[in-house]
N, C-alpha and C positions, 0 to 999 in steps of 0.2 A: 329656572332653580327652583327644586323643590323647598316648600316651606313647611313647617310644623303647622298644625291646625289650630294653635292655641290662640293665636293673635286674630285670626279670621273669626273664630268663634266667640271671642271676647267682644268683638264688634258687633256680631249677630245678636248676642244677647242684649247689648246695649239698644241696638237699633230695632229690636222687636221683630227679627226674621231670621230665618234658617238657611243654612248651607246645606246643599245636596250632597250625600255621599252616593257616589254611582259606582257600582261594582263593575270591574273589568274583566273579560274573560279572553281576550285576544287583541290583536291589532286595531281590527275595525272598531271594537268598543271604544279602546283608548283614543283613537284618532277622532271618532264621533263626540265624545265626551269633551275632550280638550277643545276642539273646534267651536262646540256649542257654547261652552264656557267663555271663550274669547269673543265670540260674536256677540254674547249677550253681557259682556264685561262683568262676569259673575265670578266670584270665587268658586272652588271646587275641590271636592275631596275624592280622589280615586280609591274605592276600596278593592282589596284582594283577599280572597278566603284563601284558606291553607289549601284547600281542594284546587281552587283555581290558579293559585300560584304554583303547585305541582303540575298541573295541566299544561301551563306556559314555560315548563321546563325546569322553573326554579325561581327564587327571588332574585338572583343577580341578573337573570334574563329581563325580568320585569322592570327592575331599576334602569337597565339599559335602554330597554324599549320607550319608556316613559320619558326618560331625560333627552333621549336622541329625538323623539316626536316633539316635545316642548321646544328645542332647539330648532329644528328643521321647520316648525309650523310657524315659528316666532310667537309662542304663547307667552303673554306678559303678564295676565292675571295670576292671583296666587293659587297655587295647586298644592294640594298636600297628598302624598302618596301612604295610604294607611292599610295596615294588616287588620282584617275584619275577623273577629271572633278567634283571635289568636290564643293558642295553647301555650303554656309556660315555655316550651322548647322553641315553638315557632317563633314566639316574640322575640327570642334571644336571637333567632336567625335573621330575621329582618332588621334587627338594630344593627347586626353586622353588615347586612347586605346592602344597605344605605337607603331604607325607607325614611320617611321623615316624621311619621306618626304610626302608633301602634294601640291596637286594643288587646288588653290582656281579659280573657273571659275566665274568671275564676268562679263563675256563678255556680257551678256544679260543686265546688268544694265547700265544706263547712265554712263559717264566716272567720274563724281564726285563720285557717290555711290561706283562705282567699286573701286575707289582710296581709299575711306574711310574704305570699309570692306577689301579691300586687306592689308591695314595697320595695321587693328586689327589682322587679320589672322597671319601677319609676326610676331607681338609682342608676340602673344601666341605661335607660332611654335618656335620662336628664344629662348625663356625661356627654351624650352626643347632640343633645338638643332637640330631641323628638318629643312629640306631645303625646299623652297617655291617656287612653280611655279605658274604664273599668266597668264592669257589668254587676248589677245586684238583682237578683230574681230573675230565672231565665226566661228568655223570649220565647214564646211558644212556635210550634210549626217546626219544619225540618229546615236544617242548615247544615250540608255536608254530612248527613246521615245521622247527625244529632237532633233528636226530636223532644222539644219542650212544650208544655201544656199552655203557655201564656201566664204564667205566674204573675201576682202582683208583688212587687218589691216592699220591704220593711223600711219605711221612712227612716228609722233610727239606724238601721245597717247602712242606708244610703249615706247618712250623715257620716258615719264612721269611715267608710271608704273615701268619701269626698275629701275628708280631713287628712288623708295619708298625702295629699298633693298631686292628685291625678288632675288633668286638664279639663276633663269632660266626663259624665256619668251617664251610662246607660240604665235605666230603672224599667223593669217589666212593669207595664200598666196595663196588662191584658191585650197586648199587641202580640202578633205572631208574624213568622216569615211566611211567605209564599201566598196562594190565594186564601182570602177569608171565607170561612164556612158560613153557610145561610144563617146559622143560628148564634153568630158571634155576638156577643153582649156589649161591644164597643169598647172605647178606652175609659179607663176610671180616672176620671179628672178629679175627684176628691183626694185620691192618693197623689196625684201628680202635683197638686197645689201645696199638699203636705211636704212632699220631698222638696219642693221649691222653696218652700219656708226655711227648711232645716239646712238647705245647701246654698242659699243665697245667691252669690254671683256665679255659682258653677253652671256652665252651659250643660244643659241636659240633652241627651241623645234619644231619639225615637227610631227604634228598629222596626222593620217590617212595614215601610212606608207604603207597600204596594196594596191599593184596595181600600185604604183608609178615606172615608168621605171628606171632600175638600174643607167642609165647615169643622170637622174634628180637627184636622191638620192645623187650621188656623187657631182654633181655640187652644191646642196644645203650644203652638208658638207664643202665644199670649201667656202662657203660664211656665215659660222658662225653656221650651225645647228650641235648641239653637242648632241641631244637626239631625238630618232625617235621612235615613238610609233607604235606597231604591235600588232594587236587583231584578226581581221577579218581572216587573213592568216592562223593563228595557228587553228582557228575554222574550216576553210575549209578543212585544212589538216587532222584533227581529223575525221571529219564528212566522208571525202572520204576514209580513211582506215578503219573506221568502217563500212561502207556500204560495202565495198569488202568483209570484214570478214563475214558479215551476208548473202551477195549474194551468196558467196561461200558455204553457208551452214555449216560453220564451228562451229557455235554456236550449232549446232544439234549433232556433233560427240562429243563421250565422255563426258568430262566435260567442253566443249566448252562453256556451258552456264555461267560458273563460271565469276562473273564480273572481276576478275584479267585477265583472259584469254581474255574476250570479250574486255576490255577496252585496252589490250596490244597494238595492231596494233595503235590505234590512239595516244597512248602516244609516241611510236616510231616515228610516222610520226611527232609530235610537236618538238620532237629533232631534225629531220632532218631541219625542217623549221627554228627552232631558230639557228641552225649551219649556214645555208645559210645566215640568215641575219646579224649574227655577223661577217660573212666573209665579206658581203657586206659593212658593216658600218666602218670596219676596227678595231673592238674592240678585235679581237683575240690576245692572249698574252699581253694585257695592263693591266691586274689586278696587 
């Protein structure tokens, strides 16, 4: 059964660890992440961007696949199905389709409009028991064609959005989506500490978890980050393992062209990456 992310993140904040959000793109991703969470007795959040939702036919398909997989694989650890960087319309659609958590990204609106729209999404989500994530200060890099430069959020605005009743807050602290450039300045921990001071027990979310050095991740967790999003890293692991399989000519041997064989190395590679992240975030045996 899908659960909201609220309880798992409260526990993570209290226990000074973080729960990983791993974005899913298809059945292989979903199965790999669910099995790894179960094997490591870790809570997990499955993230779905609007683009990935569309790619997988739509949100009802995603809900059906995830619920079916959990039932057939006997997944007993807490699993939240979460819309990542949801638009106002997208957020309303997943609430109706049966997701258990939603991010409304109003960071590109002015603060007043962000507040109004966030309030409405909170109202709709709470009626159905979903957890809500909001964002202040856009996260850099590219996500579904939207490019942000890695802004640093205003702690006062963070406090204002947190007080609306969201369950978790994504605040830009110089983090970006995708691969980090060589001249990246690192995370702004002074701002993170100030946001933490102003938002108290609110679990904070770090987007763009791929490529942030381990010691920075651990410091961010110590400063109140309870949810860390990983997407690019799993994609790169999958790509590398698939490339090796084809370059070794294995797809030309026997039934090596069978998609179940062709996609198996990539599937295993995702599992390895997810396990490494769960260990780094400290969520192993926290289910």
